[in-house]
C-alpha positions in Angstrom: -35.2 36.5 69.7 -38.2 38.2 71.5 -40.2 36.0 73.8 -43.5 37.2 72.8 -45.7 36.2 69.7 -46.3 38.6 66.6 -49.6 38.3 64.6 -50.4 40.6 61.6 -53.4 41.3 59.6 -53.5 42.1 56.2 -55.7 42.9 53.2 -57.4 45.3 50.9 -59.8 48.2 51.7 -62.7 47.1 53.5 -61.7 43.7 54.4 -62.4 43.9 58.4 -58.9 44.1 59.7 -59.7 46.7 62.4 -62.9 44.4 63.4 -61.0 41.1 63.3 -58.0 42.7 65.3 -60.0 43.9 68.2 -61.9 40.4 68.3 -58.9 38.4 68.6 -57.5 40.7 71.2 -60.5 40.6 73.4 -60.7 36.8 72.8 -56.9 36.2 73.8 -57.4 38.7 76.8 -60.3 37.0 78.2 -58.3 34.0 78.5 -55.7 35.6 80.5 -53.1 36.3 77.6 -51.3 39.8 77.6 -52.1 41.6 74.3 -50.9 44.8 72.7 -53.3 45.6 69.8 -51.7 48.4 67.4 -52.1 49.4 64.0 -50.2 51.0 60.9 -49.7 53.8 60.1 -50.4 56.2 63.1 -49.7 54.2 66.3 -47.6 56.8 67.9 -47.7 60.5 68.0 -45.2 61.0 65.2 -46.9 58.4 63.6 -50.1 60.2 63.7 -48.5 63.1 61.9 -47.1 60.9 59.3 -50.5 59.5 58.9 -52.1 62.6 58.0 -49.9 63.4 55.3 -50.2 59.8 53.9 -53.9 59.4 54.0 -55.6 62.9 54.7 -53.8 64.9 52.0 -56.4 66.5 49.8 -54.9 66.7 46.6 -52.9 63.3 46.8 -49.9 64.7 45.8 -47.2 62.4 47.3 -44.7 60.8 44.7 -44.6 57.0 44.9 -41.3 57.0 46.5 -42.1 59.7 49.0 -45.0 57.5 50.2 -42.7 54.4 50.4 -40.3 56.2 52.5 -43.0 57.7 55.0 -44.7 54.5 55.6 -41.1 53.1 56.4 -40.4 55.8 58.7 -43.7 55.3 60.5 -42.9 51.7 60.5 -39.4 52.0 62.1 -40.8 54.1 64.8 -43.7 51.9 65.4 -41.6 48.6 65.8 -39.0 50.4 67.9 -41.4 52.0 70.4 -44.5 49.8 70.6 -43.8 46.3 68.7 -40.4 45.1 70.2 -40.9 46.3 73.9 -44.2 44.4 74.2 -42.7 41.2 72.5 -39.8 41.6 74.9 -42.3 41.5 77.8 -43.8 38.4 76.5 -46.8 39.9 75.2 -48.9 38.7 71.9 -48.7 41.8 69.6 -51.7 42.0 67.2 -51.4 44.8 64.6 -53.2 46.1 61.6 -50.8 46.1 58.7 -47.3 45.5 58.6 -44.6 45.2 56.0 -46.8 43.1 53.4 -49.0 46.2 53.2 -45.9 48.0 51.9 -45.1 45.2 49.5 -48.6 45.0 48.0 -49.8 48.9 47.9 -46.4 50.5 47.2 -45.0 47.6 45.3 -47.7 46.1 43.1 -50.1 49.2 43.5 -47.6 52.0 42.8 -45.5 49.8 40.4 -42.3 50.3 42.6 -39.6 47.5 42.9 -40.6 44.9 45.3 -37.1 44.3 45.9 -36.5 47.8 47.0 -39.6 47.7 49.2 -38.5 44.6 50.7 -34.9 46.0 51.3 -36.4 49.0 52.7 -38.9 47.5 55.0 -36.2 45.0 56.2 -34.0 47.7 57.2 -36.8 49.8 58.9 -38.0 46.7 61.2 -34.4 45.5 61.7 -35.5 42.1 60.4 -38.7 41.7 62.6 -40.9 39.2 61.1 -44.5 38.1 62.1 -45.3 34.7 63.7 -48.6 34.6 61.7 -50.1 36.7 59.2 -53.6 36.8 58.7 -54.9 37.7 55.2 -58.4 38.7 55.0 -59.1 38.3 51.3 -62.2 39.9 49.7 -63.2 40.9 46.4 -62.4 44.7 45.8 -65.6 45.7 44.7 -67.2 44.4 47.9 -64.4 46.2 49.9 -64.5 49.4 48.7 -68.3 49.6 49.2 -67.7 48.8 52.7 -65.1 51.2 53.2 -66.7 54.3 51.4 -70.0 53.6 52.9 -68.8 55.1 56.3 -68.1 58.7 55.2 -65.4 60.5 53.3 -62.6 57.8 51.6 -58.8 58.4 52.4 -56.4 58.8 49.8 -55.7 55.3 49.2 -59.6 54.3 49.1 -60.0 56.7 46.5 -57.6 54.9 44.1 -59.0 52.9 41.2 -60.6 49.7 41.0 -57.6 48.5 38.8 -55.2 49.5 41.3 -56.9 47.6 44.3 -57.0 44.4 42.0 -53.3 44.6 41.8 -53.0 45.1 45.5 -55.3 42.2 46.0 -53.2 39.9 43.4 -49.9 40.8 45.4 -51.5 39.8 48.7 -52.4 36.5 47.4 -48.9 35.9 45.8 -47.3 36.6 49.2 -49.5 34.2 50.7 -48.7 31.5 48.2 -45.1 32.0 48.7 -45.2 31.7 52.6 -48.0 29.1 53.3 -46.7 28.3 56.9 -46.8 32.0 57.8 -49.9 33.1 56.2 -53.8 32.2 57.1 -55.8 33.2 54.3 -59.7 33.8 55.2 -62.5 34.6 53.1 -63.6 38.1 54.4 -66.9 38.0 52.5 -68.4 36.0 55.4 -70.0 37.4 58.3 -67.4 38.8 61.0 -68.2 36.2 63.6 -67.7 33.5 61.3 -64.4 35.0 60.1 -63.1 35.6 63.8 -64.1 31.7 64.7 -61.7 30.8 62.0 -58.9 33.2 63.0 -59.4 32.1 66.8 -59.3 28.4 65.8 -55.9 29.3 63.8 -54.3 31.1 66.6 -55.1 28.9 69.2 -53.3 26.0 67.3 -50.3 28.1 66.5 -50.0 29.2 70.1 -50.3 25.9 71.6 -47.7 24.5 69.2 -45.4 27.1 70.1 -45.9 26.5 73.8 -45.6 22.7 73.5 -42.2 23.4 71.9 -40.9 25.4 74.9 -42.4 22.9 77.5 -39.5 21.1 79.3 -39.4 17.4 78.9 -40.8 15.3 81.9 -39.0 12.7 83.8 -40.3 9.9 81.7 -39.6 11.8 78.4 -35.9 12.2 79.7 -35.6 8.6 80.5 -33.3 6.5 77.9 -35.3 3.6 76.1 -34.4 0.6 74.2 -31.1 -1.1 74.4 -29.3 1.8 76.6 -32.2 1.3 79.1 -31.3 -2.4 79.3 -27.9 -1.8 79.9 -28.0 0.8 82.5 -30.4 -1.5 84.4 -28.0 -4.4 84.2 -25.2 -2.4 85.4 -27.2 -1.0 88.5 -28.3 -4.7 89.4 -26.5 -6.2 92.7 -24.1 -9.1 91.7 -24.9 -12.7 93.2 -22.7 -14.4 95.5 -21.8 -16.8 92.8 -20.9 -14.1 90.5 -18.9 -12.3 93.2 -16.9 -15.5 93.6 -16.2 -16.2 89.9 -15.0 -12.6 89.3 -12.6 -12.8 92.4 -11.2 -16.4 91.2 -11.0 -15.5 87.5 -9.7 -11.9 87.8 -6.7 -10.9 85.6 -3.2 -10.0 87.0 -2.3 -6.5 87.4 -1.3 -4.8 83.9 -2.9 -8.0 81.7 -5.5 -7.5 79.0 -9.0 -7.7 80.6 -10.9 -10.8 79.4 -14.7 -11.5 79.8 -15.7 -13.3 82.4 -16.7 -17.0 82.2 -20.3 -17.6 82.0 -20.4 -20.6 84.6 -19.0 -19.3 87.8 -15.8 -21.1 89.0 -16.4 -23.0 92.3 -14.2 -22.0 95.4 -11.5 -24.2 96.3 -12.4 -26.8 99.1 -11.6 -26.0 102.8 -8.6 -27.5 104.3 -8.9 -30.5 106.6 -9.0 -29.4 110.4 -5.9 -29.8 112.6 -6.0 -32.3 115.4 -6.3 -30.6 118.9 -3.1 -30.2 120.5 -2.0 -32.5 123.6 -2.2 -30.9 127.0 1.3 -30.1 127.7 3.0 -31.2 131.0 4.2 -29.1 133.8 7.8 -30.3 132.9 7.6 -30.4 129.3 8.4 -27.2 126.9 5.6 -25.1 125.4 4.2 -26.8 122.2 5.0 -25.0 119.0 2.6 -23.0 117.1 0.5 -24.4 114.2 2.1 -22.0 112.2 5.5 -23.4 112.6 4.4 -26.9 112.4 2.9 -26.3 108.9 5.0 -27.4 106.2 6.4 -25.3 103.3 3.2 -26.3 101.1 0.9 -25.2 103.9 -0.5 -28.6 104.4 -1.4 -29.9 107.9 1.9 -31.5 109.5 1.8 -35.2 110.7 1.4 -35.5 114.5 4.5 -37.0 116.2 3.9 -40.5 118.0 2.9 -39.6 121.4 5.1 -40.8 124.3 3.9 -42.7 127.3 3.1 -41.1 130.5 5.3 -43.2 132.3 8.5 -42.1 130.4 7.7 -38.8 130.8 7.7 -38.9 134.6 11.3 -41.1 134.5 14.1 -38.9 135.4 16.8 -38.2 132.9 19.5 -40.4 134.7 17.3 -43.2 135.3 16.7 -43.3 131.4 20.4 -43.2 130.8 21.2 -46.0 133.1 18.2 -48.1 131.5 19.7 -47.5 128.0 23.2 -48.5 129.2 22.0 -51.8 130.7 20.4 -52.6 127.4 23.6 -51.8 125.4 25.6 -53.8 128.0 
């Protein structure tokens, strides 16, 4: 989809479309918005030649179908060479007349099939639709007086009042069928009052589009509610008692995981300290290590009765003689 914005002005003769198109383009340009202002028919060199056939023909000999096809040819070239390139550049395109004029003038005014005109216009524009259509609604009596007061009237301005009444009714029916796309403005008011209404609507429409494309801020991306609470709990550092409880209650490998107890399990009491070993004498062998003295259950061993220092100092032969004397 094109990145720019497409605004069309529609309405009957003398409704002030050219004036309001220019006023809106100037207002947007003053605010730094890139704008392409255009019109139909005749915005290109090819379109100028088509326009001279459509509007400047003195005898008005065009048939309704030929007229519809010429408008479609001008629009197809206009979209391909002016409108779409400007939209692709991100500009706001404002055009005086577009597809809805064909539906109103050739469909209702010339009594051609609206479905045929709609299908022809869709093919000519490759389905390009405006983001906003401003309908400048005015009574045909007032509009035709304005249009004819400037000099020689063109071929469509010379049509009957009944023709222009049908055109007005068709425009209003199109607006009723698409209220989200249409802005209907009373064009019988002063031009500046009409421009103020148009500016307000366009400012709201552009602001809404820009807000829809604005990336979310960090606070808007943050989770809310229960997800935020769970995430904060996962990120909170565990206390030492909770670590001890998890270490004690950890399930064996391969077993089903069970929820931890709400009350931490206290660690086992420390073992009783071992008595300090006796200092070995020079003649006695080295004392066994603490690991070799430990029993199979891991409890601290019972210390053997300590021998007297005089017995340790008696030679082995004297001890044997003393023992023999006692036996005797």
